MITORNU-846294 format. One line per field, with one value per residue (C-alpha): residue number from 1; x, y, z. Coordinates in nm, 4 decimals, padded with zeros to 6 digits, m for minus. Layout:
resi: (NUM,...)
px: (X,...)
py: (Y,...)
pz: (Z,...)
end
This chain:
resi: (1,2,3,4,5,6,7,8,9,10,11,12,13,14,15,16,17,18,19,20,21,22,23,24,25,26,27,28,29,30,31,32,33,34,35,36,37,38,39,40,41,42,43,44,45,46,47,48,49,50,51,52,53,54,55,56,57,58,59,60,61,62,63,64,65,66,67,68,69,70,71,72,73,74,75,76,77,78,79,80,81,82,83,84,85,86,87,88,89,90,91,92,93,94,95,96,97,98,99,100,101,102,103,104,105,106,107,108,109,110,111,112,113,114,115,116,117,118,119,120,121,122,123,124,125,126,127,128,129,130,131,132,133,134,135,136,137,138,139,140,141,142,143,144,145,146,147,148,149,150,151,152,153,154,155,156,157,158,159,160,161,162,163,164,165,166,167,168,169,170,171,172,173,174,175,176,177,178,179,180,181,182,183,184,185,186)
px: (00.0059,00.1113,00.1255,m00.2129,m00.3787,m00.2579,m00.3483,m00.7192,m00.7416,m00.6090,m00.8456,m01.1775,m01.0866,m01.0340,m01.3790,m01.5362,m01.3849,m01.5595,m01.8868,m01.8381,m01.7508,m02.0596,m02.2824,m02.1707,m02.1794,m02.4866,m02.6300,m02.4744,m02.6488,m02.9851,m02.8667,m02.8255,m03.1749,m03.3782,m03.1967,m03.3041,m03.6903,m03.6886,m03.8466,m03.6155,m03.6118,m03.5660,m03.8705,m04.1884,m04.5041,m04.7272,m05.0669,m05.2952,m05.6476,m05.6679,m06.0481,m06.1320,m06.5001,m06.6112,m06.9083,m06.8153,m06.5014,m06.4095,m06.1340,m06.1676,m05.8266,m05.5847,m05.2456,m05.1416,m05.2385,m05.4717,m05.5347,m05.8161,m05.8697,m05.5620,m05.2733,m04.9106,m04.8953,m05.1723,m04.9744,m04.7197,m04.9601,m05.2007,m05.1949,m05.1379,m05.4648,m05.3759,m05.5779,m05.3593,m05.4005,m05.6216,m05.4616,m05.6538,m05.6226,m05.4592,m05.7186,m05.4893,m05.5728,m05.3260,m05.0301,m04.7866,m04.8376,m04.8113,m04.4599,m04.3571,m04.4486,m04.2521,m03.9241,m03.9666,m03.9773,m03.6642,m03.4634,m03.5860,m03.7079,m03.3416,m03.2435,m03.5411,m03.4876,m03.1174,m03.2231,m03.4817,m03.2507,m02.9985,m03.2825,m03.4267,m03.0843,m03.2737,m03.1051,m03.2404,m03.0729,m03.0914,m03.3591,m03.6035,m03.5157,m03.5784,m03.9160,m04.0349,m03.9648,m04.1486,m04.4220,m04.4684,m04.4814,m04.7525,m04.9487,m04.8977,m05.2429,m05.5063,m05.3253,m05.3670,m05.7521,m05.7747,m05.6591,m05.8204,m06.1417,m06.0502,m05.9607,m06.3286,m06.4877,m06.3161,m06.3539,m06.0048,m05.9968,m05.9277,m05.6226,m05.4946,m05.5408,m05.1851,m05.0520,m05.2439,m05.1910,m04.8125,m04.7908,m05.0117,m04.8787,m04.5278,m04.6435,m04.8521,m04.5038,m04.2874,m04.5381,m04.5816,m04.1729,m04.1769,m04.4381,m04.2308,m03.9439,m04.0943,m04.2781,m03.9756,m03.7658,m04.0688)
py: (00.0164,00.3609,00.6345,00.7836,00.4514,00.4172,00.7826,00.6962,00.4068,00.5666,00.8233,00.5660,00.4392,00.6887,00.8325,00.4968,00.5199,00.8921,00.7661,00.4583,00.7043,00.9204,00.6322,00.4835,00.8321,00.8622,00.5159,00.6505,00.9142,00.7489,00.4848,00.7753,00.9522,00.6448,00.5771,00.8806,00.8604,00.5217,00.5636,00.4765,00.1148,00.1228,00.3440,00.1692,00.1714,00.2910,00.1220,00.3499,00.1128,m00.2099,m00.3637,m00.6994,m00.8060,m01.1963,m01.2868,m01.6405,m01.7886,m02.1709,m02.3687,m02.7184,m02.8357,m02.6023,m02.6988,m02.3994,m02.0463,m01.8247,m01.4737,m01.2658,m00.9020,m00.8340,m00.6307,m00.7015,m00.5403,m00.7582,m01.0597,m01.0036,m00.9488,m01.2775,m01.5694,m01.8672,m02.0878,m02.3512,m02.6985,m03.0054,m03.1782,m03.4850,m03.7447,m03.7472,m03.9837,m03.8768,m03.6973,m03.9068,m04.2345,m04.5173,m04.3119,m04.5927,m04.6172,m04.2471,m04.2893,m04.5743,m04.3614,m04.0601,m04.3141,m04.4282,m04.0977,m03.9689,m04.2281,m04.3306,m04.0105,m03.8402,m04.1819,m04.1705,m03.8156,m03.8392,m04.1657,m03.9360,m03.6471,m03.8863,m04.0372,m03.7525,m03.5392,m03.2729,m03.1879,m03.0061,m02.8040,m02.9171,m02.6842,m02.7837,m03.1502,m03.0633,m02.8809,m03.1626,m03.3924,m03.1882,m03.1470,m03.4906,m03.5628,m03.2926,m03.4989,m03.8299,m03.8233,m03.7246,m03.9980,m04.2446,m04.1780,m04.1849,m04.5310,m04.6268,m04.5251,m04.7101,m05.0286,m05.0127,m04.9760,m05.2348,m05.5079,m05.5199,m05.7308,m05.4995,m05.6843,m05.5705,m05.2032,m05.0888,m05.3309,m05.1957,m04.8281,m04.8544,m04.9830,m04.7508,m04.4616,m04.6122,m04.6563,m04.2984,m04.1408,m04.3034,m04.2060,m03.8418,m03.8115,m03.9871,m03.7393,m03.4285,m03.5019,m03.5610,m03.2575,m03.0688,m03.2024,m03.0574)
pz: (m00.0092,m00.0685,00.1991,00.0529,00.0962,00.4538,00.5053,00.3992,00.5911,00.8968,00.8594,00.7777,01.1287,01.3156,01.2010,01.3065,01.6057,01.6657,01.5489,01.7675,02.0893,02.0185,02.0508,02.3487,02.4823,02.3755,02.5149,02.8646,02.8808,02.7591,03.0906,03.2874,03.2344,03.2647,03.6109,03.7178,03.6180,03.8007,04.1227,04.4276,04.4328,04.8092,04.8661,04.9735,04.9260,05.1902,05.2084,05.4412,05.4457,05.3641,05.3443,05.3323,05.2013,05.2345,05.1013,05.1937,05.3544,05.3250,05.4698,05.4215,05.5587,05.7717,05.8786,06.0361,06.1397,05.9750,06.1188,05.9882,06.0852,06.3150,06.2271,06.2472,06.5852,06.7255,06.6304,06.8504,07.1686,07.0566,07.3025,07.1573,07.1265,06.8932,06.8840,06.8524,06.5111,06.4947,06.2971,05.9845,05.7224,05.3831,05.1131,04.8295,04.7850,04.7892,04.9547,04.9260,04.5707,04.5216,04.7213,04.4976,04.1736,04.2964,04.4073,04.0331,03.8337,04.0993,04.0634,03.6772,03.5297,03.5043,03.3178,03.0804,02.9759,02.8954,02.7012,02.4971,02.4694,02.2813,02.0819,01.9738,01.9950,02.1476,02.4550,02.7759,03.0581,03.3984,03.4963,03.2264,03.3764,03.6746,03.6199,03.4128,03.6737,03.9539,03.7120,03.6854,04.0355,04.0604,03.8579,04.0232,04.2775,03.9730,03.7606,04.0089,04.0846,03.7176,03.6912,03.9970,03.8148,03.4833,03.6916,03.8423,03.5338,03.3698,03.6547,03.7419,04.1062,04.3805,04.4855,04.1653,04.1490,04.2797,04.0197,03.7331,03.8383,03.8566,03.5065,03.3578,03.4892,03.3873,03.0513,03.0168,03.1666,02.9005,02.6398,02.7595,02.7690,02.4259,02.2436,02.4120,02.2855,01.9376,01.9426,02.0472,01.7223,01.5049)
end
């Protein structure tokens, strides 16, 4: 390159740097302006009056404490009038079956996910895997109730209910995960 070409190149580079500097300064000014306009983060909202209007209050099961119509100051002055909890049977049918299914999901679920990731070439991050496992666990009680109803309709003997439900739910989990990964790839 001759001297003029170098001079032109350096001049263009200099102009480009000046433009970039102006853009950076512009963005810095905008950030400062937005930070100035944003309300103080440390400032708390004051609630002067809070009203409750209950047409109906229904509590089906309560494990813990419910305070209605008390301010935080009243709570510190209040005596404890707790009633001992009665041993109530679990509302969930087949709690032992649900525990076995939860163990299956916790132990075999990650391996199933890994298998489908490989099979469908669709990797998931750990957060998504954990969400899937948690979602399956949340659905177990309703799936047990569904398959209990199905077992009754099919006339399956009561002694075989748990085995039938366990197998059906395992199959459903496998099928659902397979469908999930299949749809991911499309």
